[in-house]
C-alpha positions in Angstrom: 7.8 17.6 12.3 10.1 14.8 13.2 9.7 11.7 11.0 11.3 8.4 10.2 10.6 5.3 8.1 10.5 2.1 10.2 10.8 -1.4 8.6 8.9 -4.4 9.9 6.2 -4.9 12.5 5.7 -2.3 15.2 3.2 -2.7 18.1 -0.1 -1.1 17.0 0.8 -1.0 13.3 -2.0 -3.3 12.2 -4.7 -1.4 14.0 -3.3 2.0 13.1 -2.9 1.2 9.4 -6.4 -0.2 9.3 -7.7 3.0 11.0 -5.9 5.2 8.5 -7.6 3.4 5.7 -11.0 3.2 7.3 -11.1 6.9 8.1 -9.9 8.1 4.7 -12.1 5.8 2.7 -15.1 6.4 4.8 -14.8 10.2 4.6 -14.0 10.4 0.9 -15.7 7.3 -0.5 -18.3 6.3 2.0 -16.7 2.9 2.6 -17.8 1.2 5.8 -17.4 -1.9 8.0 -16.8 -4.3 5.2 -13.8 -2.4 4.0 -12.3 -1.7 7.4 -12.7 -5.4 8.4 -11.1 -6.5 5.1 -8.1 -4.3 5.6 -7.6 -5.3 9.2 -8.0 -9.0 8.5 -5.8 -9.2 5.4 -3.1 -7.0 7.0 -3.1 -9.2 10.1 -2.9 -12.4 8.0 0.0 -10.9 6.1 1.9 -9.9 9.2 1.4 -13.4 10.7 3.0 -15.1 7.7 5.5 -12.3 7.1 8.8 -13.5 5.6 11.5 -10.8 5.3 13.1 -12.6 2.3 10.1 -11.7 0.1 7.8 -9.5 2.1 8.3 -5.9 3.2 6.4 -3.6 5.5 7.3 0.0 6.3 5.6 2.7 8.3 5.9 6.4 8.3 6.3 7.7 11.9 5.7 11.4 12.5 6.2 12.7 16.0 6.1 9.2 17.4 2.8 8.3 15.6 2.2 6.0 12.7 1.0 8.2 9.9 1.5 6.1 6.8 2.4 2.7 5.4 3.3 0.6 2.4 3.8 -3.2 2.1 5.2 -5.6 -0.5 3.6 -9.0 -0.6 6.0 -11.4 -2.3 4.6 -14.1 -4.5 6.2 -17.4 -5.3 5.6 -17.2 -9.1 7.9 -17.7 -12.1 9.1 -15.1 -12.8 8.9 -13.7 -9.3 6.4 -10.9 -8.8 5.1 -8.9 -5.9 2.0 -7.0 -4.9 2.1 -3.5 -3.4 -0.5 -3.1 -0.7 -1.7 -0.9 2.3 -0.1 2.3 0.8 -1.5 5.3 2.6 -0.4 8.6 4.0 -2.6 10.4 6.6 -4.2 13.5 5.0 -2.4 15.9 7.3 1.0 14.4 6.2 0.4 14.5 2.5 2.3 16.8 0.2 5.6 16.5 2.1 7.3 13.9 -0.1 6.8 11.1 2.5 4.7 9.1 0.1 7.6 9.1 -2.4 10.0 8.0 0.4 7.8 5.0 1.2 7.5 4.1 -2.4 11.2 4.4 -3.0 11.8 2.1 0.1 9.4 -0.5 -1.3 10.8 -0.4 -4.9 14.4 -0.7 -3.6 13.3 -3.8 -1.7 11.6 -5.2 -4.8 14.8 -4.8 -6.8 17.0 -6.3 -4.1 14.6 -9.3 -3.8 14.9 -9.6 -7.6 11.2 -9.3 -8.4 10.5 -8.9 -12.1 7.1 -7.4 -11.7 5.2 -5.4 -9.1 1.4 -4.8 -9.3 -1.3 -3.1 -7.3 -5.0 -2.9 -7.2 -6.8 0.4 -6.7 -9.8 2.2 -8.2 -10.4 5.3 -10.3 -10.6 8.6 -8.6 -7.6 8.3 -6.3 -5.7 10.9 -8.4 -2.9 11.8 -5.9 -2.1 8.1 -5.4 -2.2 7.5 -9.1 0.3 10.3 -9.6 2.7 8.6 -7.2 2.2 5.2 -8.9 2.9 6.6 -12.3 5.9 8.7 -11.0 7.4 5.4 -9.8 6.9 3.8 -13.3 3.6 1.9 -12.8 1.3 1.6 -15.8 -2.5 1.0 -15.9 -3.0 -2.4 -17.4 -6.7 -3.2 -16.6 -9.8 -1.4 -15.6 -13.4 -2.6 -15.0 -16.4 -2.2 -12.7 -16.2 -4.3 -9.6 -17.2 -4.5 -5.9 -14.0 -6.0 -4.5 -13.8 -3.0 -2.1 -17.3 -3.6 -0.7 -18.8 -0.9 -3.0 -19.0 -0.7 -6.8 -16.1 1.3 -8.2 -14.0 1.4 -11.3 -11.3 -1.1 -10.2 -7.8 -0.7 -11.7 -4.7 -2.8 -11.9 -1.3 -1.0 -12.2 1.9 -2.9 -13.1 5.6 -2.1 -13.0 8.1 -4.3 -14.9 11.5 -4.2 -13.2 14.7 -4.5 -15.2 
Protein backbone atom coordinates (compact mmCIF):
# COMPACT_ATOMS: atom_id res chain seq x y z
CA UNK A 1 0.00 0.00 0.00
CA UNK A 2 1.26 3.42 -0.97
CA UNK A 3 0.72 6.05 1.75
CA UNK A 4 1.57 9.62 2.69
CA UNK A 5 0.70 12.12 5.40
CA UNK A 6 -0.73 15.36 3.98
CA UNK A 7 -0.87 18.60 5.97
CA UNK A 8 -3.74 21.06 5.70
CA UNK A 9 -7.05 21.02 3.93
CA UNK A 10 -7.68 18.68 1.02
CA UNK A 11 -10.87 18.65 -1.09
CA UNK A 12 -13.22 16.08 0.39
CA UNK A 13 -11.37 15.87 3.71
CA UNK A 14 -14.22 17.19 5.85
CA UNK A 15 -16.73 14.74 4.41
CA UNK A 16 -14.34 11.80 4.44
CA UNK A 17 -13.19 12.35 8.04
CA UNK A 18 -16.82 12.71 9.15
CA UNK A 19 -17.63 9.50 7.25
CA UNK A 20 -14.78 7.57 8.90
CA UNK A 21 -16.02 8.63 12.33
CA UNK A 22 -19.69 7.99 11.54
CA UNK A 23 -19.10 4.48 10.19
CA UNK A 24 -16.75 3.36 12.96
CA UNK A 25 -18.76 4.76 15.85
CA UNK A 26 -22.06 3.52 14.42
CA UNK A 27 -20.76 -0.01 13.88
CA UNK A 28 -18.95 -0.38 17.19
CA UNK A 29 -20.89 2.00 19.48
CA UNK A 30 -24.31 2.48 17.86
CA UNK A 31 -23.84 6.24 17.49
CA UNK A 32 -26.12 7.84 14.93
CA UNK A 33 -27.12 11.07 13.24
CA UNK A 34 -26.37 13.32 16.22
CA UNK A 35 -22.76 12.17 16.34
CA UNK A 36 -22.14 12.35 12.60
CA UNK A 37 -23.66 15.83 12.34
CA UNK A 38 -21.61 17.00 15.34
CA UNK A 39 -18.36 15.74 13.79
CA UNK A 40 -19.12 17.25 10.37
CA UNK A 41 -20.26 20.60 11.77
CA UNK A 42 -17.40 21.07 14.22
CA UNK A 43 -14.75 19.95 11.72
CA UNK A 44 -16.17 22.31 9.06
CA UNK A 45 -16.14 25.20 11.55
CA UNK A 46 -12.55 24.38 12.49
CA UNK A 47 -11.42 24.32 8.86
CA UNK A 48 -13.17 27.64 8.12
CA UNK A 49 -11.30 29.38 10.94
CA UNK A 50 -8.06 27.38 10.49
CA UNK A 51 -4.93 29.35 11.37
CA UNK A 52 -1.69 27.49 10.53
CA UNK A 53 0.15 29.35 13.28
CA UNK A 54 -1.75 27.51 16.01
CA UNK A 55 -3.92 24.90 14.23
CA UNK A 56 -2.88 21.70 12.51
CA UNK A 57 -4.70 19.17 10.35
CA UNK A 58 -3.18 16.05 8.81
CA UNK A 59 -4.67 13.23 6.80
CA UNK A 60 -3.39 9.76 6.12
CA UNK A 61 -3.73 9.01 2.42
CA UNK A 62 -3.49 5.37 1.36
CA UNK A 63 -3.65 4.53 -2.33
CA UNK A 64 -4.99 8.05 -3.05
CA UNK A 65 -7.84 7.79 -0.48
CA UNK A 66 -8.13 9.54 2.89
CA UNK A 67 -7.96 6.77 5.49
CA UNK A 68 -7.24 8.69 8.67
CA UNK A 69 -6.80 12.07 10.29
CA UNK A 70 -5.65 14.04 13.30
CA UNK A 71 -6.07 17.71 14.18
CA UNK A 72 -4.67 20.17 16.69
CA UNK A 73 -6.94 23.01 17.71
CA UNK A 74 -4.82 25.76 19.21
CA UNK A 75 -6.26 27.78 22.04
CA UNK A 76 -5.37 31.29 23.04
CA UNK A 77 -4.84 30.60 26.71
CA UNK A 78 -2.06 31.35 29.15
CA UNK A 79 -0.09 29.17 29.18
CA UNK A 80 -0.91 28.17 25.62
CA UNK A 81 -2.68 24.84 25.24
CA UNK A 82 -4.12 22.80 22.40
CA UNK A 83 -6.80 20.18 21.89
CA UNK A 84 -6.25 17.02 19.88
CA UNK A 85 -9.33 16.15 17.79
CA UNK A 86 -10.64 14.04 14.90
CA UNK A 87 -8.01 11.33 15.37
CA UNK A 88 -9.04 8.22 13.48
CA UNK A 89 -7.58 5.48 11.32
CA UNK A 90 -9.84 3.40 9.09
CA UNK A 91 -10.13 -0.14 10.52
CA UNK A 92 -8.52 -1.69 7.44
CA UNK A 93 -5.45 0.52 7.94
CA UNK A 94 -4.98 -0.05 11.66
CA UNK A 95 -1.98 -1.93 13.01
CA UNK A 96 0.51 -0.58 10.47
CA UNK A 97 2.01 2.23 12.57
CA UNK A 98 0.18 4.98 10.68
CA UNK A 99 -1.67 6.12 13.81
CA UNK A 100 1.69 6.64 15.50
CA UNK A 101 2.93 8.63 12.50
CA UNK A 102 -0.09 10.94 12.68
CA UNK A 103 0.37 11.35 16.44
CA UNK A 104 4.08 12.13 16.00
CA UNK A 105 3.25 14.76 13.35
CA UNK A 106 0.70 16.42 15.65
CA UNK A 107 2.96 16.38 18.73
CA UNK A 108 5.90 17.79 16.75
CA UNK A 109 3.62 20.62 15.65
CA UNK A 110 2.57 21.25 19.26
CA UNK A 111 6.19 21.49 20.37
CA UNK A 112 7.08 23.85 17.51
CA UNK A 113 4.03 26.00 18.31
CA UNK A 114 5.24 26.09 21.93
CA UNK A 115 2.09 24.67 23.49
CA UNK A 116 2.59 23.76 27.14
CA UNK A 117 -0.37 21.39 27.30
CA UNK A 118 -2.34 19.19 24.91
CA UNK A 119 -5.59 17.52 25.91
CA UNK A 120 -8.23 15.33 24.28
CA UNK A 121 -11.75 14.13 25.04
CA UNK A 122 -12.67 10.50 24.50
CA UNK A 123 -14.60 7.77 26.28
CA UNK A 124 -13.87 4.47 28.00
CA UNK A 125 -13.68 1.36 25.86
CA UNK A 126 -11.58 2.71 23.00
CA UNK A 127 -8.58 0.66 24.13
CA UNK A 128 -6.45 0.75 20.93
CA UNK A 129 -6.77 4.57 20.85
CA UNK A 130 -6.01 4.80 24.56
CA UNK A 131 -2.86 2.78 23.98
CA UNK A 132 -1.73 5.31 21.34
CA UNK A 133 -2.51 8.24 23.66
CA UNK A 134 -0.58 6.74 26.54
CA UNK A 135 2.34 5.75 24.29
CA UNK A 136 2.58 9.45 23.31
CA UNK A 137 2.66 10.43 27.01
CA UNK A 138 -0.98 11.39 27.65
CA UNK A 139 -2.37 10.71 31.12
CA UNK A 140 -6.00 10.24 32.13
CA UNK A 141 -6.97 13.25 34.29
CA UNK A 142 -10.78 13.05 34.48
CA UNK A 143 -13.52 10.49 33.97
CA UNK A 144 -17.29 10.74 34.42
CA UNK A 145 -20.59 9.69 32.87
CA UNK A 146 -21.83 12.06 30.18
CA UNK A 147 -23.79 12.37 26.95
CA UNK A 148 -21.53 14.78 25.05
CA UNK A 149 -21.29 12.16 22.30
CA UNK A 150 -25.07 11.89 21.83
CA UNK A 151 -25.21 8.74 23.92
CA UNK A 152 -24.32 8.15 27.58
CA UNK A 153 -20.75 6.90 27.90
CA UNK A 154 -17.91 7.08 30.42
CA UNK A 155 -16.27 10.31 29.15
CA UNK A 156 -12.54 10.75 29.68
CA UNK A 157 -10.08 13.63 29.44
CA UNK A 158 -6.42 12.88 28.72
CA UNK A 159 -3.66 15.46 29.07
CA UNK A 160 -0.04 15.75 27.98
CA UNK A 161 2.21 18.36 29.57
CA UNK A 162 4.93 19.38 27.13
CA UNK A 163 8.40 20.42 28.36
